[in-house]
Structures are given as structure tokens and as C-alpha cells.
N, C-alpha and C positions, 0 to 999 in steps of 0.2 A: 698566504695572505688571507686573512680573516676580516670581513667587513662587518660593521656594527649592525646589529639587527635593526636599528633605526633606518638603515638604507633600505632594507627590504620593506618594512613596514611603511615608509613614507612613500615610497614608489608605488605600493599597492593603494595607499590612501589617495595619491594623486589620480589614479585611474578611476577611482570612485568620484572624486571632486569633479572630474571632467564630464560626468553626466549630468551635472547641475544645469539647470536652465539659468539665464541671466538674472542676476540679482539674488540668487539663492545662496546659502551656505549651509554646511553641516557641522555640527558641534564636535568637539573632540570626544565627548562622552559616546555620542553616536557612533562615530568612526571607530572608536576602541571597542565598542559593542559588537560592530560589525565584523570585526577580525579577531574578537576575544583577545585583545592585547591590553596592557595596563594603561589607563587613562592618564595617569600622572606622568609616565614615561613619555607617552604619546605627545602630551602637552608640550614637553620640552623639544621634541623633535619638531613639532609644528612651529614653534618659535624660530627655530634654526631655518626653516623653509620660508618663513614670513621675512626674516631678516635678509635672505638671499633673493626675495623678489619672486619667489616660486608660486606662493600661496599669498593671499591677503585675508584679513579678518574682517568680518562685517557684523555690525552691532544690530540689536533689535530683532523683530520677528522675523524668522528665517535666517538668522545670523549663524555665526560660525565662521568656517574656513571655505574659501573657494579658490580656484587657480587665479593667479594674477596675470598669466600669459596663456596663449594658446598651446594646445597639446604638442603641435609641431615645433613650438619655439622652446620647449623643455627637453633637454636631453638627459640621459641617464648620469652623465658626467655633472651636470648641474645639481642634481640631487646628491650624488656622492659629495661633491665639494661642500654643499651646503651642511651636510650632516658631519662629514670627517674634517672639513677644513682644506685650505689649499695647499698644505705643506706636503713635501713629498714623503711617500712611505718609507723609502730607504734614507737613512742619514749617515753618511760617511763619518767616522770619527777619527779617520787618519791613523788606523791601528798600525799601518805599514811603518810609522815613525817609532813604534814601540819596541822594546826588547833588545837583545844583544846585537842584532843585525838590522836595527831600524835605521831607516833612512833619515837624514838630516832634513829639517824642514825646508832649507834652502835647495835641496835636491828635488823637492816634490814640486816641480814646475808644471807638470801636467796632472789632470785629475787621475785618481786612481783608476785602474782598468776595471776593478770589481765595480766601483761607483758608476763608472761610465756604463757598465753592462746593465746595471739595475736601472739606471736613469732611461736607457734605451727601451728597456721592458715596460717601464712604467708610461713612457711616451706612447709606445704602442697600445697599452692598456687604456689610457686616456683617450686616444684617438678613436679606439673601438667604442668606448662609452659616449663620446661626443657625437658620434654617427648614428647612435640609436636614440630616437626621440620617443617620448611617451606615446605620440601617436602611432608610430610603428609597433611599439609594444602592445598598445590596445588592440590594433589590427590583428596582430598574431594571436592574442588572446581570444578575441572574438571568433577567429577561424578555427581555434581548437576547443572551443566551448559549444554546449548544446544549446539550441534556442531556448529550451525552458531555463536553463541557468542564467542566460542573459536577461530573460524576461524577469526572472526572480530578482536579480540585482535591480533592475530598472523600477520594479515595483517597490522594492525596499527604499530606493532613493526618493520615489515619489511620495511614499508614505511619510517618510522623515521630514519632507519639505512642504507637506500638505498644511 
């Protein structure tokens, strides 16, 4: 399974937005510059996060985007669903009904065993993402970063919102 770049990008973006003080926002251009990613593509991803209620847009001086919820109330699953949509990654096309030995539709009273296996795997994947909050990701990142790197990020955010 390959996830869209937008999931990685917006998860990182959310960790930066979490550093903002009340009432502040960061522009898409500033966020794109920070991670050296295309601003136009990021703008589309930010709109998806906004529609999902993960971020909100703020107009005026100091405007841009900010988190709409607390970091402990945003899971990785929230971000994945916002970017990729709620549909299942595996879509059974009932191929077992095709070909010379295909089953009759009326004989397919139970879900396909292959579809069931993928559904179970996706459920485990979703559970793992739902259990991981943005707050826990930030705690792990802070524990694995140098104090200077964290200070550099905080100073960049402060400079952008001054």
C-alpha cells in the first residue's frame, strides 16, 4: 500500500501548526517553504484538512491556517481519512464469479475470504492509526530531536507570526 504524499506532508504541517499561539495562523506559502514542497499542491491538501475539521483558516494579519482541535484530539487516522477519503483501500470485484469455474451470484452468500482478509488487515491498520494522536507523534519527535533543532523550529514559527 502506498499512501499519498499529502498524508506525510499534512501530518508534518499539523505538527508545526500545533506550535502556534492562540489566534495565530501560518500561510500555505510559509508552510510550503518550511518543508520545500509545492505550495499549490499543499493548498489543495490544506483544504481537505479544513473540510475534515482538522484545521481552520484565519483571515487578516497573522492569518493562514491553524489547528481546529487540540493535538490530542487529532489522530493519524483523521489525517489519512481527510486526505485519502473514507473508502476502503481494497475493493472486492467478486472475481470469484468470473471464468469457467466462476460461482453463481446466488452462491455467494458470504463475503469472499480474500475480501474478508483484507478487511481485517485494514481494520487493524485503522485501529493503529486511530490510537496514534498528533500529540504522541510530537512527543516522540521532540524526544528524538536535538534541543537546537527544536529551538530553530520555534524561532522560525515565531518569526513567521511576528
